[in-house]
C-alpha positions as a printed NumPy array, in Angstrom:
array([[288.151,  63.445, 143.861],
       [284.487,  63.491, 144.848],
       [283.541,  64.415, 148.36 ],
       [281.961,  61.772, 150.48 ],
       [278.479,  62.856, 151.48 ],
       [276.75 ,  61.584, 154.556],
       [273.348,  60.195, 153.642],
       [270.373,  62.18 , 154.898],
       [269.287,  59.177, 156.946],
       [272.589,  59.183, 158.809],
       [272.315,  62.909, 159.461],
       [268.802,  62.51 , 160.816],
       [269.933,  59.665, 163.037],
       [272.789,  61.819, 164.301],
       [270.385,  64.647, 165.081],
       [268.106,  62.262, 166.96 ],
       [271.028,  60.965, 169.024],
       [272.232,  64.501, 169.817],
       [268.711,  65.587, 170.749],
       [268.345,  62.582, 173.051],
       [271.702,  63.362, 174.657],
       [270.622,  66.975, 175.199],
       [267.382,  65.855, 176.844],
       [269.232,  63.469, 179.144],
       [271.735,  66.188, 180.056],
       [269.162,  68.879, 180.797],
       [266.561,  66.692, 182.502],
       [268.224,  66.825, 185.972],
       [268.282,  70.619, 185.769],
       [264.626,  70.7  , 184.681],
       [263.625,  68.328, 187.499],
       [265.546,  70.378, 190.039],
       [263.78 ,  73.59 , 189.034],
       [260.413,  71.838, 188.83 ],
       [260.75 ,  70.298, 192.293],
       [261.807,  73.624, 193.802],
       [258.504,  75.158, 192.641],
       [256.297,  72.405, 194.103],
       [254.568,  72.105, 197.437],
       [255.593,  69.329, 199.81 ],
       [252.54 ,  67.247, 198.937],
       [253.192,  67.628, 195.198],
       [256.799,  66.456, 195.624],
       [255.676,  63.056, 196.953],
       [252.625,  62.675, 194.719],
       [252.207,  59.49 , 192.671],
       [252.273,  59.495, 189.719],
       [254.88 ,  62.271, 189.759],
       [253.975,  65.79 , 188.682],
       [256.388,  66.838, 185.96 ],
       [255.585,  70.529, 186.292],
       [253.428,  72.059, 189.049],
       [250.088,  73.472, 187.932],
       [250.413,  76.218, 190.555],
       [254.126,  77.003, 190.997],
       [255.059,  78.447, 194.357],
       [258.182,  80.204, 195.633],
       [257.646,  79.001, 199.211],
       [260.742,  76.818, 199.102],
       [262.913,  79.759, 198.046],
       [261.472,  81.88 , 200.852],
       [262.189,  79.119, 203.362],
       [265.764,  78.794, 202.118],
       [266.372,  82.547, 202.281],
       [264.918,  82.913, 205.793],
       [265.545,  79.642, 207.623],
       [268.817,  78.525, 206.018],
       [270.66 ,  81.832, 206.412],
       [271.508,  81.522, 202.742],
       [273.2  ,  84.953, 202.311],
       [275.847,  84.07 , 204.924],
       [276.675,  80.709, 203.343],
       [276.675,  82.253, 199.886],
       [279.151,  84.901, 201.038],
       [281.41 ,  82.302, 202.683],
       [281.493,  80.206, 199.521],
       [282.05 ,  83.198, 197.258],
       [284.963,  84.564, 199.292],
       [286.73 ,  81.217, 199.586],
       [286.19 ,  80.376, 195.904],
       [287.442,  83.737, 194.622],
       [290.504,  83.79 , 196.868],
       [291.48 ,  80.222, 195.982],
       [291.001,  80.954, 192.27 ],
       [293.23 ,  84.03 , 192.425],
       [295.89 ,  82.211, 194.45 ],
       [295.981,  79.083, 192.286],
       [296.022,  81.105, 189.053],
       [298.85 ,  83.322, 190.295],
       [301.125,  80.352, 191.02 ],
       [299.949,  78.398, 187.973],
       [300.817,  81.269, 185.612],
       [304.354,  81.548, 186.942],
       [304.918,  77.787, 186.973],
       [303.431,  77.219, 183.511],
       [305.46 ,  80.052, 181.986],
       [308.643,  78.638, 183.456],
       [307.929,  75.133, 182.16 ],
       [306.928,  76.468, 178.747],
       [309.782,  78.882, 178.105],
       [312.772,  77.373, 179.89 ],
       [314.583,  74.048, 179.543],
       [316.294,  72.931, 182.737],
       [317.467,  69.758, 184.382],
       [314.627,  67.832, 185.982],
       [311.951,  69.626, 183.967],
       [310.326,  66.414, 182.731],
       [310.434,  64.85 , 186.183],
       [308.852,  67.928, 187.759],
       [306.058,  67.985, 185.184],
       [305.435,  64.277, 185.732],
       [305.284,  64.856, 189.496],
       [302.731,  67.649, 189.045],
       [300.613,  65.41 , 186.847],
       [300.978,  62.515, 189.289],
       [299.467,  64.537, 192.118],
       [296.165,  64.505, 190.236],
       [296.004,  60.712, 190.392],
       [295.467,  60.521, 194.161],
       [291.923,  60.779, 195.539],
       [291.376,  63.746, 197.826],
       [290.08 ,  61.556, 200.621],
       [293.63 ,  60.255, 201.149],
       [294.787,  63.782, 202.017],
       [292.037,  64.766, 204.411],
       [293.574,  63.318, 207.601],
       [297.126,  64.679, 207.169],
       [295.767,  68.028, 205.997],
       [293.456,  68.303, 209.008],
       [296.367,  67.426, 211.312],
       [298.541,  70.149, 209.794],
       [295.788,  72.758, 210.008],
       [295.053,  71.759, 213.599],
       [298.685,  72.218, 214.63 ],
       [298.785,  75.591, 212.887],
       [295.551,  76.652, 214.564],
       [293.763,  77.156, 211.251],
       [290.853,  74.761, 211.722],
       [287.491,  76.441, 211.058],
       [289.088,  79.32 , 209.103],
       [288.703,  80.536, 205.543],
       [292.483,  80.393, 205.1  ],
       [292.517,  76.616, 205.574],
       [289.902,  76.182, 202.837],
       [291.661,  78.619, 200.483],
       [294.96 ,  76.752, 200.833],
       [293.237,  73.396, 200.315],
       [291.286,  74.486, 197.231],
       [294.329,  76.165, 195.71 ],
       [296.474,  73.071, 196.156],
       [293.824,  70.953, 194.394],
       [293.462,  73.294, 191.405],
       [297.11 ,  74.308, 191.024],
       [298.444,  71.139, 189.291],
       [295.639,  71.012, 186.741],
       [295.768,  74.761, 186.066],
       [299.524,  74.551, 185.569],
       [299.244,  71.728, 183.053],
       [296.491,  73.463, 181.097],
       [298.348,  76.777, 180.978],
       [301.512,  75.069, 179.753],
       [299.588,  74.036, 176.651],
       [298.334,  77.588, 176.14 ],
       [301.77 ,  79.151, 176.583],
       [303.326,  76.603, 174.228],
       [300.869,  77.71 , 171.514],
       [302.108,  81.327, 171.793],
       [305.139,  81.99 , 169.548],
       [308.375,  82.585, 171.424],
       [309.121,  85.434, 169.023],
       [306.676,  87.576, 171.008],
       [308.776,  87.152, 174.124],
       [311.983,  87.851, 172.228],
       [310.528,  90.985, 170.649],
       [309.465,  92.252, 174.076],
       [312.939,  91.563, 175.472],
       [314.55 ,  93.431, 172.58 ],
       [312.255,  96.396, 173.285],
       [313.563,  96.55 , 176.836],
       [311.088,  94.43 , 178.777],
       [312.256,  92.077, 181.459],
       [311.068,  88.485, 181.568],
       [308.382,  89.514, 184.027],
       [307.369,  92.413, 181.802],
       [307.184,  90.153, 178.741],
       [304.982,  87.746, 180.67 ],
       [302.486,  90.292, 181.986],
       [302.477,  92.746, 179.08 ],
       [302.615,  90.376, 176.117],
       [302.082,  86.694, 176.903],
       [299.17 ,  87.022, 179.331],
       [297.298,  89.37 , 177.011],
       [297.64 ,  86.827, 174.224],
       [296.609,  83.969, 176.524],
       [293.418,  85.606, 177.85 ],
       [291.132,  82.824, 176.481],
       [293.235,  80.208, 178.241],
       [293.287,  82.185, 181.471],
       [289.505,  82.546, 181.347],
       [288.938,  78.835, 180.775],
       [291.349,  77.834, 183.538],
       [289.897,  80.354, 185.994],
       [286.392,  79.001, 185.428],
       [287.624,  75.488, 186.243],
       [289.41 ,  76.631, 189.406],
       [286.366,  78.591, 190.593],
       [283.905,  75.756, 189.991],
       [286.242,  73.269, 191.66 ],
       [286.229,  75.403, 194.796],
       [282.514,  76.279, 194.616],
       [281.395,  72.629, 194.535],
       [283.809,  71.288, 197.162],
       [282.111,  69.364, 199.956],
       [284.555,  66.975, 201.631],
       [287.147,  69.406, 202.979],
       [284.674,  71.98 , 204.35 ],
       [282.901,  69.099, 206.079],
       [286.088,  68.189, 207.957],
       [287.779,  71.58 , 208.368],
       [284.667,  73.571, 209.307],
       [283.43 ,  73.112, 212.868],
       [281.07 ,  76.111, 213.2  ],
       [277.898,  76.69 , 211.214],
       [278.957,  80.309, 210.68 ],
       [281.76 ,  79.051, 208.423],
       [279.58 ,  76.673, 206.409],
       [279.764,  76.768, 202.641],
       [276.792,  76.158, 200.351],
       [277.366,  72.399, 199.857],
       [277.361,  71.917, 203.641],
       [274.328,  74.146, 204.057],
       [272.38 ,  72.196, 201.443],
       [273.349,  68.913, 203.084],
       [272.104,  70.233, 206.431],
       [268.576,  70.454, 204.974],
       [268.389,  66.674, 204.87 ],
       [266.955,  65.603, 208.211],
       [267.202,  62.248, 209.911],
       [263.57 ,  61.303, 209.381],
       [262.345,  63.479, 206.501],
       [263.753,  65.276, 203.495],
       [262.226,  68.56 , 202.363],
       [263.143,  67.991, 198.749],
       [261.597,  71.238, 197.53 ],
       [263.815,  73.203, 199.928],
       [266.857,  71.165, 198.921],
       [266.18 ,  71.762, 195.242],
       [265.526,  75.47 , 195.769],
       [268.854,  75.832, 197.564],
       [270.546,  73.851, 194.801],
       [269.097,  76.137, 192.127],
       [270.342,  79.215, 193.968],
       [273.76 ,  77.622, 194.46 ],
       [273.997,  76.735, 190.767],
       [273.239,  80.251, 189.536],
       [276.667,  81.892, 190.144],
       [278.683,  79.209, 188.267],
       [276.083,  79.284, 185.495],
       [276.291,  83.068, 185.171],
       [280.083,  82.897, 185.331],
       [280.179,  80.316, 182.562],
       [277.794,  82.303, 180.37 ],
       [279.862,  85.435, 180.899],
       [283.153,  83.691, 180.057],
       [281.678,  81.31 , 177.479],
       [283.461,  83.039, 174.605],
       [286.837,  82.835, 176.33 ],
       [286.142,  79.307, 177.523],
       [285.501,  77.976, 173.997],
       [288.439,  79.915, 172.561],
       [290.627,  78.603, 175.35 ],
       [289.707,  74.987, 174.724],
       [290.395,  75.394, 171.004],
       [293.697,  77.182, 171.567],
       [294.914,  74.638, 174.114],
       [294.069,  71.725, 171.87 ],
       [296.5  ,  72.72 , 169.1  ],
       [300.189,  73.305, 169.469],
       [302.301,  75.048, 166.854]])
């Protein structure tokens, strides 16, 4: 049988569409960086200046000095890392149990975990604030860590189930025959094989915590506990927006997730491919 070849015209059209999609995707990032390098007068100029003729770092200096950016960066980093570690620790144990064991109520429990993702977070903000208030945890990092972990845990569990299902059970059995316990087989064999999946899931959990705005807005009552999304929002005044400062802070806030993604890009792509196919 002869292979069907895509006409050159169709390939060129596909390339044009993909190029247009890339431009649309990267334009907000380009505009954010461009605006952060403009002066205040250039930001509001008409017609708009696509790229400043004399780029300036004044907005970045203002953000670093006036916004107390290092403190907010540290708050966000600590909360994001702790919530990622906590959610991944529970997700690994739960996903391994669902993947390797068959027990009564397994399907119902998995459906319940998936169902928790269907509720908008705004429905949980009032009861969660009430619980934290009664426990005396309002305006603490612990309240944010628990909140972020509970949001990421169901999704991380579901994703890791797919990764663990793609790992042959014979590896577990061989480890058990060699004298490992179930815990030893999990940490010494299965997790090493599932590193791409763990990397991809960890990146999701970290970015979910890093970009969270609603819960810090409600739980945090002191500016010393602000995270980056709250700090950036505080730059927007009642009568005037310093868009160059806002964009400069946004660029700085976007750098850690970007670096994290570039560092784990290999594992992230391998993880997506491994989780998409089950043996």
